[in-house]
C-alpha positions in Angstrom: 0.0 0.0 0.0 1.2 3.4 -0.9 0.5 6.8 0.6 -1.8 9.1 -1.2 -0.8 9.0 -4.9 1.6 11.7 -6.2 -0.9 12.5 -8.9 -3.6 13.3 -6.4 -1.3 15.5 -4.3 0.0 17.3 -7.5 -3.5 18.2 -8.5 -4.3 19.5 -5.0 -1.0 21.4 -4.9 -1.6 22.9 -8.3 -5.1 24.1 -7.4 -3.9 25.5 -4.0 -0.5 27.0 -5.2 -1.4 30.5 -4.0 -3.4 29.4 -1.0 -1.0 28.3 1.8 -3.5 27.5 4.4 -5.7 25.5 2.0 -2.7 23.7 0.7 -1.7 22.7 4.3 -5.3 21.6 5.2 -5.9 19.6 2.0 -2.4 17.9 2.2 -2.8 17.0 5.9 -6.4 15.7 5.1 -5.0 13.4 2.3 -2.5 11.9 4.7 -5.0 11.5 7.6 -7.6 10.1 5.1 -5.2 7.5 3.9 -4.7 6.1 7.3 -8.3 6.6 8.6 -9.8 4.6 5.8 -7.6 1.5 6.3 -9.1 -1.6 7.8 -9.0 -1.5 11.6 -6.2 -3.3 13.5 -3.9 -3.4 10.5 -0.4 -2.1 10.6 -1.3 1.0 8.4 -4.3 1.8 10.7 -2.2 1.5 13.8 0.6 3.7 12.4 -1.9 6.2 11.3 -3.5 6.8 14.8 -1.1 9.5 15.8 -1.5 11.3 12.4 -5.3 11.2 12.6 -5.2 12.5 16.2 -2.8 15.3 15.1 -5.1 16.1 12.2 -8.2 16.3 14.4 -6.4 18.4 17.1 -4.7 20.9 14.7 -7.0 21.1 11.7 -10.4 20.6 13.3 -9.9 22.2 16.7 -7.3 24.9 16.1 -8.1 25.9 12.4 -11.8 25.1 12.7 -12.0 23.1 9.5 -14.1 20.0 10.1 -13.3 18.1 7.0 -13.9 14.7 8.5 -11.0 12.2 7.8 -13.3 9.6 6.2 -14.9 12.0 3.7 -14.8 10.9 0.1 -12.9 13.7 -1.7 -11.4 13.3 -5.2 -8.4 15.4 -6.4 -8.4 19.2 -6.8 -10.1 20.4 -3.6 -9.5 24.0 -2.8 -10.4 25.5 0.6 -10.3 29.3 0.9 -10.1 31.0 4.3 -10.8 27.7 6.1 -12.7 28.9 9.2 -16.0 27.4 10.3 -16.1 24.8 7.6 -18.0 21.7 8.4 -18.2 18.7 6.0 -19.9 15.4 7.0 -18.0 12.2 6.5 -20.9 10.9 4.4 -20.5 13.7 1.9 -18.9 12.9 -1.5 -17.0 15.7 -3.1 -16.1 15.7 -6.8 -13.0 16.9 -8.7 -11.9 20.5 -8.6 -14.4 21.7 -6.0 -13.9 25.0 -4.2 -15.1 25.5 -0.6 -15.1 28.7 1.3 -15.4 29.6 5.0 -18.4 29.2 7.3 -20.0 26.6 5.1 -21.8 23.5 6.3 -22.3 20.4 4.1 -24.0 17.5 5.8 -27.0 15.4 6.6 -30.2 16.3 8.4 -32.4 14.4 10.8 -35.3 12.6 9.1 -38.8 12.1 10.4 -38.0 8.7 11.9 -35.3 10.4 14.1 -32.3 9.0 12.2 -30.1 10.9 9.8 -30.5 11.1 6.0 -27.7 10.8 3.6 -25.3 13.7 2.9 -25.0 15.7 -0.3 -23.0 14.5 -3.4 -21.1 17.5 -4.8 -20.3 17.2 -8.5 -17.1 18.2 -10.4 -16.0 21.8 -10.8 -18.5 23.2 -8.2 -17.8 26.5 -6.7 -19.3 27.0 -3.2 -19.4 30.5 -1.7 -19.0 31.5 1.9 -21.7 31.1 4.6 -23.6 28.3 2.7 -25.6 25.4 4.0 -25.9 22.4 1.7 -27.8 19.8 3.6 -29.7 16.5 3.1 -29.8 13.7 0.6 -29.3 15.9 -2.5 -26.8 16.2 -5.4 -25.1 19.3 -6.7 -24.5 19.0 -10.4 -21.2 19.6 -12.2 -20.1 23.1 -12.9 -22.7 24.6 -10.5 -22.0 27.8 -8.5 -23.6 28.2 -5.0 -23.7 31.9 -4.1 -22.6 33.2 -0.7 -25.2 32.7 2.0 -27.3 30.2 0.0 -29.3 27.5 1.8 -29.5 24.5 -0.5 -31.9 21.7 0.4 -32.9 20.5 -3.1 -31.0 19.0 -6.0 -28.9 21.5 -8.0 -28.8 21.0 -11.8 -25.6 21.0 -13.7 -24.3 24.5 -14.7 -26.8 26.2 -12.3 -26.1 29.3 -10.3 -28.0 29.1 -7.0 -28.6 31.9 -4.5 -30.9 32.7 -1.6 -32.6 31.1 1.3 -34.0 28.7 0.2 -31.6 28.6 -2.8 -33.2 29.1 -6.2 -31.7 28.7 -9.6 -31.0 32.3 -10.8 -29.1 31.5 -13.9 -27.9 28.6 -16.1 -24.2 29.1 -17.0 -23.4 28.9 -20.7 
């Protein structure tokens, strides 16, 4: 087993080249994610315990970026400003997604008292600051979620969403 592939790291580094904090968080996430997703009680899992603990202490508690270590994130993630960001470990994040501060992406409680699934974010999605994207929804590729939007329904590809609740205000060409 190899550590996170160099091609994944290169893509993350390329997209975060002028964003030191985002580069640090995403790189540390990749390392912690590698160990956290290994089968329990294996050598890799045991070796990774200190790394995952350091990630949680520093990134989650000090930097206030709750990008859970088991979240499914493909290459090219960019995190700008990285304060108050909360992403559920059930969320799936596509390629070349941009996240900004004070954003929550996660599940909600269903009528039976359990939790519903988390959002699936498509490729090349740009998410503004102070957004809430919640529930068993999908955000289509190339969508833009405007600052302060509250998204609780599916977002079509190429849509520009804004408002509370978010509405499709424009289809990108």
